[in-house]
VOROGU-840143 format. One record per residue (C-alpha): residue number from 1; residue in one letter; chain; x, y, z. Coordinates in steps of 0.25 Angstrom, whole numbers, plus 5000, padded with zeros to 4 digits. Example, Ala and Ser with C-alpha at 12.3 -4.5 7.8 and 13.67 -1.06 7.14 Angstrom:
<atoms>
ATOM   pos   code   unit   east   north     up
ATOM     1      A      A   5049    4982   5031
ATOM     2      S      A   5055    4996   5029
</atoms>
This chain:
<atoms>
ATOM   pos   code   unit   east   north     up
ATOM     1      M      A   5000    5000   5000
ATOM     2      K      A   5005    5014   4996
ATOM     3      N      A   5009    5023   5007
ATOM     4      R      A   4999    5035   5010
ATOM     5      D      A   5005    5049   5009
ATOM     6      M      A   5003    5056   5022
ATOM     7      K      A   5009    5068   5030
ATOM     8      L      A   5016    5067   5043
ATOM     9      S      A   5005    5075   5049
ATOM    10      D      A   4995    5064   5046
ATOM    11      L      A   5004    5055   5056
ATOM    12      I      A   5011    5063   5066
ATOM    13      E      A   5011    5077   5074
ATOM    14      I      A   5023    5084   5078
ATOM    15      K      A   5023    5090   5092
ATOM    16      H      A   5031    5103   5094
ATOM    17      G      A   5041    5102   5106
ATOM    18      F      A   5041    5111   5119
ATOM    19      A      A   5050    5124   5120
ATOM    20      F      A   5057    5120   5132
ATOM    21      K      A   5063    5133   5140
ATOM    22      G      A   5077    5136   5136
ATOM    23      E      A   5080    5140   5151
ATOM    24      F      A   5078    5125   5156
ATOM    25      F      A   5088    5120   5145
ATOM    26      S      A   5101    5114   5149
ATOM    27      D      A   5114    5107   5147
ATOM    28      I      A   5114    5099   5160
ATOM    29      P      A   5107    5085   5158
ATOM    30      T      A   5093    5083   5163
ATOM    31      T      A   5083    5072   5159
ATOM    32      Y      A   5076    5082   5149
ATOM    33      I      A   5083    5084   5135
ATOM    34      L      A   5077    5093   5125
ATOM    35      A      A   5076    5088   5111
ATOM    36      T      A   5082    5097   5101
ATOM    37      P      A   5085    5097   5086
ATOM    38      G      A   5099    5092   5090
ATOM    39      N      A   5093    5079   5094
ATOM    40      F      A   5089    5076   5079
ATOM    41      A      A   5101    5069   5071
ATOM    42      I      A   5103    5073   5056
ATOM    43      G      A   5094    5064   5048
ATOM    44      G      A   5084    5062   5060
ATOM    45      G      A   5086    5054   5073
ATOM    46      F      A   5089    5057   5086
ATOM    47      Q      A   5101    5061   5093
ATOM    48      W      A   5104    5066   5107
ATOM    49      G      A   5115    5078   5104
ATOM    50      K      A   5117    5088   5114
ATOM    51      M      A   5107    5088   5125
ATOM    52      K      A   5098    5101   5129
ATOM    53      Y      A   5092    5097   5143
ATOM    54      Y      A   5080    5103   5149
ATOM    55      N      A   5077    5105   5164
ATOM    56      G      A   5064    5113   5164
ATOM    57      A      A   5049    5109   5166
ATOM    58      L      A   5044    5100   5155
ATOM    59      P      A   5031    5102   5147
ATOM    60      D      A   5022    5091   5145
ATOM    61      G      A   5023    5082   5133
ATOM    62      Y      A   5038    5086   5129
ATOM    63      C      A   5046    5074   5134
ATOM    64      L      A   5050    5066   5122
ATOM    65      S      A   5049    5050   5123
ATOM    66      E      A   5058    5039   5116
ATOM    67      G      A   5053    5036   5102
ATOM    68      D      A   5046    5050   5100
ATOM    69      I      A   5048    5056   5086
ATOM    70      I      A   5054    5071   5086
ATOM    71      V      A   5056    5079   5074
ATOM    72      T      A   5066    5092   5074
ATOM    73      M      A   5059    5105   5069
ATOM    74      T      A   5072    5114   5070
ATOM    75      D      A   5086    5113   5064
ATOM    76      L      A   5098    5122   5064
ATOM    77      S      A   5107    5114   5054
ATOM    78      K      A   5110    5119   5040
ATOM    79      E      A   5104    5107   5033
ATOM    80      A      A   5093    5105   5044
ATOM    81      D      A   5099    5092   5047
ATOM    82      T      A   5089    5087   5057
ATOM    83      L      A   5076    5096   5055
ATOM    84      G      A   5063    5088   5054
ATOM    85      Y      A   5070    5074   5056
ATOM    86      A      A   5064    5064   5067
ATOM    87      A      A   5070    5059   5079
ATOM    88      S      A   5066    5049   5088
ATOM    89      V      A   5067    5051   5103
ATOM    90      P      A   5077    5040   5110
ATOM    91      A      A   5076    5033   5122
ATOM    92      S      A   5083    5042   5134
ATOM    93      T      A   5084    5043   5149
ATOM    94      D      A   5081    5058   5147
ATOM    95      T      A   5069    5064   5141
ATOM    96      L      A   5069    5072   5128
ATOM    97      L      A   5061    5084   5128
ATOM    98      H      A   5052    5088   5116
ATOM    99      N      A   5059    5102   5113
ATOM   100      Q      A   5053    5113   5104
ATOM   101      R      A   5056    5112   5089
ATOM   102      I      A   5056    5096   5091
ATOM   103      G      A   5044    5089   5086
ATOM   104      K      A   5037    5077   5092
ATOM   105      I      A   5031    5067   5081
ATOM   106      I      A   5017    5063   5087
ATOM   107      P      A   5010    5052   5078
ATOM   108      K      A   4995    5054   5074
ATOM   109      K      A   4991    5041   5070
ATOM   110      D      A   4996    5027   5068
ATOM   111      V      A   5010    5031   5063
ATOM   112      N      A   5025    5024   5067
ATOM   113      L      A   5033    5036   5072
ATOM   114      R      A   5046    5029   5069
ATOM   115      F      A   5041    5029   5055
ATOM   116      I      A   5039    5044   5055
ATOM   117      Y      A   5053    5045   5063
ATOM   118      W      A   5059    5039   5050
ATOM   119      L      A   5049    5047   5041
ATOM   120      M      A   5054    5060   5046
ATOM   121      R      A   5069    5056   5044
ATOM   122      S      A   5066    5053   5029
ATOM   123      P      A   5071    5061   5018
ATOM   124      A      A   5058    5065   5012
ATOM   125      Y      A   5053    5070   5026
ATOM   126      R      A   5067    5077   5027
ATOM   127      D      A   5066    5084   5013
ATOM   128      E      A   5052    5090   5017
ATOM   129      I      A   5057    5095   5030
ATOM   130      L      A   5069    5101   5023
ATOM   131      A      A   5060    5108   5012
ATOM   132      S      A   5051    5115   5023
ATOM   133      Y      A   5060    5119   5035
ATOM   134      T      A   5061    5134   5038
ATOM   135      G      A   5073    5142   5043
ATOM   136      S      A   5087    5142   5038
ATOM   137      T      A   5096    5143   5051
ATOM   138      V      A   5086    5137   5060
ATOM   139      K      A   5077    5126   5052
ATOM   140      H      A   5063    5123   5056
ATOM   141      T      A   5053    5113   5052
ATOM   142      S      A   5038    5111   5059
ATOM   143      P      A   5029    5100   5061
ATOM   144      S      A   5020    5105   5049
ATOM   145      R      A   5031    5103   5040
ATOM   146      I      A   5035    5090   5045
ATOM   147      L      A   5020    5085   5046
ATOM   148      S      A   5018    5089   5031
ATOM   149      F      A   5028    5079   5027
ATOM   150      E      A   5021    5068   5017
ATOM   151      F      A   5024    5055   5016
ATOM   152      P      A   5020    5041   5011
ATOM   153      C      A   5015    5035   5024
ATOM   154      P      A   5017    5019   5026
ATOM   155      S      A   5007    5011   5034
ATOM   156      P      A   5009    5010   5049
ATOM   157      E      A   5016    4996   5047
ATOM   158      D      A   5025    5001   5037
ATOM   159      Q      A   5028    5014   5045
ATOM   160      H      A   5034    5004   5056
ATOM   161      R      A   5041    4995   5047
ATOM   162      I      A   5049    5007   5041
ATOM   163      A      A   5051    5013   5054
ATOM   164      L      A   5057    4999   5059
ATOM   165      I      A   5066    4998   5047
ATOM   166      L      A   5072    5013   5050
ATOM   167      D      A   5073    5011   5065
ATOM   168      F      A   5080    4997   5063
ATOM   169      L      A   5091    5004   5056
ATOM   170      D      A   5092    5016   5065
ATOM   171      D      A   5092    5008   5077
ATOM   172      K      A   5104    5000   5071
ATOM   173      I      A   5111    5013   5068
ATOM   174      D      A   5109    5018   5082
ATOM   175      L      A   5113    5005   5088
ATOM   176      N      A   5127    5007   5080
ATOM   177      R      A   5127    5021   5085
ATOM   178      R      A   5126    5017   5099
ATOM   179      T      A   5135    5005   5098
ATOM   180      N      A   5145    5015   5093
ATOM   181      E      A   5144    5024   5104
ATOM   182      T      A   5147    5013   5113
ATOM   183      L      A   5160    5009   5105
ATOM   184      E      A   5164    5023   5105
ATOM   185      A      A   5163    5024   5120
ATOM   186      L      A   5171    5011   5121
ATOM   187      A      A   5182    5017   5113
ATOM   188      R      A   5183    5030   5121
ATOM   189      A      A   5182    5024   5134
ATOM   190      L      A   5194    5015   5129
ATOM   191      F      A   5202    5027   5125
ATOM   192      R      A   5198    5035   5137
ATOM   193      D      A   5203    5023   5146
ATOM   194      W      A   5216    5021   5139
ATOM   195      F      A   5221    5035   5135
ATOM   196      V      A   5213    5045   5144
ATOM   197      D      A   5211    5039   5158
ATOM   198      F      A   5223    5029   5156
ATOM   199      G      A   5215    5018   5163
ATOM   200      P      A   5223    5007   5161
ATOM   201      T      A   5235    5014   5166
ATOM   202      R      A   5228    5018   5178
ATOM   203      A      A   5223    5005   5181
ATOM   204      K      A   5237    4999   5180
ATOM   205      M      A   5242    5010   5190
ATOM   206      A      A   5229    5007   5199
ATOM   207      G      A   5233    4992   5198
ATOM   208      E      A   5220    4989   5193
ATOM   209      A      A   5217    4976   5185
ATOM   210      P      A   5218    4978   5169
ATOM   211      Y      A   5206    4980   5162
ATOM   212      L      A   5212    4978   5148
ATOM   213      A      A   5218    4966   5141
ATOM   214      P      A   5232    4964   5145
ATOM   215      E      A   5239    4967   5133
ATOM   216      L      A   5232    4981   5133
ATOM   217      W      A   5234    4983   5148
ATOM   218      E      A   5249    4981   5146
ATOM   219      L      A   5249    4993   5136
ATOM   220      F      A   5246    5003   5147
ATOM   221      P      A   5256    5010   5155
ATOM   222      D      A   5256    5007   5169
ATOM   223      R      A   5256    5022   5174
ATOM   224      L      A   5254    5036   5172
ATOM   225      D      A   5266    5045   5169
ATOM   226      D      A   5267    5059   5176
ATOM   227      E      A   5257    5065   5166
ATOM   228      G      A   5247    5056   5169
ATOM   229      K      A   5247    5047   5157
ATOM   230      P      A   5252    5032   5154
ATOM   231      E      A   5266    5031   5155
ATOM   232      G      A   5272    5031   5141
ATOM   233      W      A   5260    5038   5134
ATOM   234      H      A   5262    5052   5129
ATOM   235      I      A   5253    5063   5125
ATOM   236      S      A   5255    5068   5110
ATOM   237      S      A   5246    5078   5102
ATOM   238      I      A   5235    5072   5092
ATOM   239      G      A   5242    5081   5081
ATOM   240      D      A   5254    5072   5084
ATOM   241      E      A   5247    5059   5082
ATOM   242      A      A   5238    5061   5071
ATOM   243      D      A   5236    5070   5060
ATOM   244      I      A   5228    5082   5061
ATOM   245      V      A   5221    5088   5049
ATOM   246      G      A   5209    5096   5046
ATOM   247      G      A   5199    5098   5034
ATOM   248      S      A   5193    5108   5026
ATOM   249      T      A   5180    5110   5016
ATOM   250      P      A   5181    5111   5001
ATOM   251      S      A   5173    5122   4995
ATOM   252      T      A   5158    5118   4996
ATOM   253      S      A   5156    5127   4983
ATOM   254      N      A   5163    5119   4974
ATOM   255      P      A   5156    5105   4971
ATOM   256      I      A   5170    5099   4967
ATOM   257      F      A   5173    5097   4980
ATOM   258      W      A   5161    5089   4985
ATOM   259      N      A   5153    5076   4984
ATOM   260      G      A   5166    5068   4982
ATOM   261      N      A   5171    5055   4988
ATOM   262      H      A   5178    5060   5000
ATOM   263      F      A   5171    5061   5013
ATOM   264      W      A   5172    5075   5019
ATOM   265      A      A   5168    5076   5034
ATOM   266      T      A   5164    5089   5041
ATOM   267      P      A   5160    5089   5057
ATOM   268      K      A   5145    5087   5054
ATOM   269      D      A   5149    5073   5049
ATOM   270      L      A   5153    5070   5063
ATOM   271      S      A   5142    5077   5069
ATOM   272      G      A   5132    5065   5067
ATOM   273      L      A   5141    5053   5069
ATOM   274      N      A   5137    5042   5078
ATOM   275      S      A   5150    5035   5079
ATOM   276      P      A   5165    5042   5079
ATOM   277      V      A   5167    5038   5065
ATOM   278      L      A   5165    5045   5052
ATOM   279      S      A   5161    5037   5040
ATOM   280      D      A   5155    5047   5030
ATOM   281      T      A   5153    5062   5029
ATOM   282      S      A   5141    5070   5023
ATOM   283      R      A   5150    5076   5012
ATOM   284      Q      A   5161    5072   5003
ATOM   285      I      A   5170    5079   4995
ATOM   286      T      A   5178    5076   4981
ATOM   287      D      A   5192    5075   4978
ATOM   288      E      A   5193    5089   4974
ATOM   289      G      A   5187    5093   4988
ATOM   290      L      A   5197    5084   4995
ATOM   291      T      A   5209    5093   4989
ATOM   292      Q      A   5202    5103   4997
ATOM   293      I      A   5205    5098   5010
ATOM   294      S      A   5219    5097   5015
ATOM   295      S      A   5218    5086   5024
ATOM   296      G      A   5212    5077   5013
ATOM   297      L      A   5206    5063   5016
ATOM   298      L      A   5207    5059   5031
ATOM   299      P      A   5209    5044   5031
ATOM   300      S      A   5199    5036   5038
ATOM   301      G      A   5201    5034   5052
ATOM   302      S      A   5204    5049   5055
ATOM   303      V      A   5198    5055   5067
ATOM   304      L      A   5190    5068   5064
ATOM   305      L      A   5187    5080   5075
ATOM   306      S      A   5178    5091   5072
ATOM   307      S      A   5186    5103   5075
ATOM   308      R      A   5175    5114   5075
ATOM   309      A      A   5160    5116   5075
ATOM   310      P      A   5160    5107   5084
ATOM   311      V      A   5174    5102   5088
ATOM   312      G      A   5173    5086   5092
ATOM   313      Y      A   5166    5078   5082
ATOM   314      T      A   5175    5066   5080
ATOM   315      A      A   5176    5053   5072
ATOM   316      I      A   5184    5044   5065
ATOM   317      T      A   5184    5043   5050
ATOM   318      T      A   5181    5030   5043
ATOM   319      I      A   5182    5036   5029
ATOM   320      P      A   5193    5045   5023
ATOM   321      L      A   5188    5059   5023
ATOM   322      A      A   5191    5075   5023
ATOM   323      I      A   5186    5084   5033
ATOM   324      N      A   5182    5097   5033
ATOM   325      Q      A   5188    5109   5042
ATOM   326      G      A   5179    5105   5054
ATOM   327      F      A   5188    5094   5058
ATOM   328      I      A   5201    5089   5063
ATOM   329      G      A   5205    5076   5056
ATOM   330      V      A   5215    5067   5064
ATOM   331      K      A   5222    5057   5054
ATOM   332      C      A   5226    5045   5063
ATOM   333      A      A   5238    5041   5055
ATOM   334      K      A   5249    5041   5067
ATOM   335      S      A   5248    5034   5080
ATOM   336      L      A   5234    5036   5085
ATOM   337      S      A   5222    5029   5079
ATOM   338      A      A   5208    5035   5075
ATOM   339      P      A   5201    5030   5086
ATOM   340      Y      A   5211    5035   5097
ATOM   341      V      A   5212    5050   5091
ATOM   342      L      A   5196    5050   5091
ATOM   343      L      A   5194    5045   5105
ATOM   344      W      A   5205    5055   5109
ATOM   345      M      A   5197    5066   5102
ATOM   346      K      A   5185    5062   5110
ATOM   347      E      A   5193    5062   5123
ATOM   348      S      A   5200    5075   5121
ATOM   349      M      A   5188    5083   5116
ATOM   350      E      A   5188    5092   5127
ATOM   351      L      A   5204    5095   5124
ATOM   352      I      A   5199    5096   5109
ATOM   353      L      A   5189    5107   5112
ATOM   354      Q      A   5198    5114   5122
ATOM   355      N      A   5207    5116   5110
ATOM   356      A      A   5196    5121   5101
ATOM   357      N      A   5194    5136   5099
ATOM   358      G      A   5186    5146   5090
ATOM   359      S      A   5177    5158   5091
ATOM   360      T      A   5166    5154   5081
ATOM   361      F      A   5167    5138   5085
ATOM   362      Q      A   5176    5130   5092
ATOM   363      E      A   5187    5123   5084
ATOM   364      I      A   5200    5115   5086
ATOM   365      S      A   5210    5117   5076
ATOM   366      K      A   5221    5106   5071
ATOM   367      K      A   5231    5116   5078
ATOM   368      N      A   5224    5114   5092
ATOM   369      F      A   5221    5099   5090
ATOM   370      R      A   5234    5093   5086
ATOM   371      P      A   5241    5097   5099
ATOM   372      L      A   5230    5089   5108
ATOM   373      P      A   5236    5079   5117
ATOM   374      I      A   5234    5064   5114
ATOM   375      I      A   5239    5053   5122
ATOM   376      K      A   5248    5042   5116
ATOM   377      A      A   5249    5028   5122
ATOM   378      S      A   5259    5017   5117
ATOM   379      H      A   5258    5013   5103
ATOM   380      D      A   5253    4999   5108
ATOM   381      L      A   5242    5004   5117
ATOM   382      L      A   5238    5014   5106
ATOM   383      K      A   5237    5002   5095
ATOM   384      A      A   5229    4994   5106
ATOM   385      F      A   5219    5005   5108
ATOM   386      D      A   5218    5007   5093
ATOM   387      I      A   5214    4993   5091
ATOM   388      Q      A   5203    4993   5101
ATOM   389      S      A   5198    5006   5097
ATOM   390      Q      A   5197    5003   5083
ATOM   391      G      A   5189    4991   5085
ATOM   392      I      A   5178    5000   5092
ATOM   393      F      A   5179    5010   5081
ATOM   394      D      A   5178    4999   5070
ATOM   395      K      A   5166    4995   5076
ATOM   396      I      A   5160    5008   5077
ATOM   397      I      A   5163    5011   5062
ATOM   398      V      A   5156    4997   5058
ATOM   399      N      A   5144    5002   5066
ATOM   400      E      A   5144    5015   5060
ATOM   401      A      A   5145    5010   5046
ATOM   402      E      A   5133    5001   5049
ATOM   403      S      A   5126    5013   5054
ATOM   404      R      A   5129    5020   5041
ATOM   405      N      A   5124    5009   5032
ATOM   406      L      A   5112    5008   5041
ATOM   407      A      A   5109    5023   5041
ATOM   408      Q      A   5110    5023   5026
ATOM   409      L      A   5099    5011   5025
ATOM   410      R      A   5091    5019   5034
ATOM   411      D      A   5091    5032   5026
ATOM   412      L      A   5090    5023   5013
ATOM   413      L      A   5077    5017   5018
ATOM   414      L      A   5070    5029   5025
ATOM   415      P      A   5067    5036   5014
ATOM   416      K      A   5062    5024   5005
ATOM   417      L      A   5054    5018   5016
ATOM   418      M      A   5047    5031   5018
ATOM   419      S      A   5044    5033   5004
ATOM   420      G      A   5041    5018   5001
ATOM   421      E      A   5052    5017   4991
ATOM   422      I      A   5057    5004   4998
ATOM   423      S      A   5047    4993   5005
ATOM   424      I      A   5048    4991   5019
ATOM   425      R      A   5052    4976   5017
ATOM   426      D      A   5063    4980   5008
ATOM   427      A      A   5068    4990   5018
ATOM   428      E      A   5068    4979   5028
ATOM   429      K      A   5076    4970   5020
ATOM   430      M      A   5086    4980   5019
ATOM   431      V      A   5087    4983   5033
ATOM   432      E      A   5088    4968   5036
ATOM   433      D      A   5100    4967   5026
ATOM   434      A      A   5107    4979   5032
ATOM   435      A      A   5106    4974   5046
</atoms>
C-alpha cells in the first residue's frame, strides 16, 4: 500500500520551552541541567557538551524525561549546523530542563516517536528547515515551519520497523563510542601511573608488592632522584623529541586548490570526534593546493593539537593529511610514539594553556610549544609502553572504523527508508549483513 502524504502537524505538536531566569543559572553542579542548542550534535542526536546548571524554583511540566524527543529552534553557527534537528533525551541521574528555544515533540495520534526522531534527521526535512529559517547571525526556525513539513507517512507498523533499523545502527555506534571512552581512559591511566605519578617506582620505595608483570616491573628504577623523578630518567622538550610543524589554508577563491585527493584538516574536524583518532576530514585539497602548505602531508600516526579557537583539541591521525593554521602538528619520527605524545598532551593541557597568549583569542605558538618539558624514561621502558598503548589504540581505531561504516550505512538508508525508495525488508537485510 502506498504511503499517504501527511504533514508533521497531522501527527505531532511542538511544546515551547520555559524561559528560566538567568539569575539562577550556575556553573556549580546541581541536579538540574538546562537543555540548550549545545546539546544537539551536528546531524542530529544528543550530546552533553558544557553543562549549564539551574538552582531556582522549577515550573510544572518543564522537566524532560528519558526518551523525550526535543528539537532546537536556534543556531549560532555559520552553516546552521544543528538547526531543526531532533535529539533524544538520554538516561541520566540528573534532570534535564525544557529550556526556551527548545521544542518538545508531543504526539497527537498513533505515531512512533522514534520514527519522528529519524524523520527530523532526514535530508528532505533538513532541506526544508534550511530553506525557511530567519536571521543571519542567529538563525531561527519555529514550530509552524517545522510542522509544515510534508512527507509520505508509512503505517504505524512500518514506522516501528524503520525506527528499529536506524536505532540498531545508532546503538552499535554508541556502544563503540562508549567502548573507546573506556579504552582511552585505560591508556590515560597507564600513562599517568608510569610517567606522571611514578607509581611503580614509588611502590618499590615503599616496599609494596609488584602490580605489573616481572619483566615490566624490573624496567622501573628503584628510587626517585633529587628532582623527584625516577633515577636515570631525564627531562627533555617536546621540540627535541619530535618534529613540530604548522599549517595553512590555500586560497579559497581559487578552485584549482580544492576538492582533490588529499585530506586537509581544520580544528572543526576534531571538535566532533568521539574517539582520539582522526580518519577523515570534511575538505580535501589538490596537488596544487598541497604546494601552498609548507609542511606538506603529515604522515599517518602524527599527533594534532588545535592551537587556537580553541586550544586543546587533540587526535592521532590514521591517514596522511595536511593541516590548516589552527594546528600544531607533531610528527613522531624520533624516540616518542604517537600514543605517548597524545597522552602527554592530555596530561599537560594546563601547562599548554598557560603558554598560550593573544588578545582576540588564545593561541599557543610553535615557539612556545617546542620548549615544553616532557619526561623520558629508558628506551626499553618506552618500548614496553608503546607495545601496550598501541594495542589499546589499535582497538580504538578498529571500533572507530566500524562506526564510520555503520554511520555511512545509516545515512544511506535514512532518506531511502523515509521516501520508500528502498523496502524495509531490503534495508533489514543490509543491516544484518553489516552486523
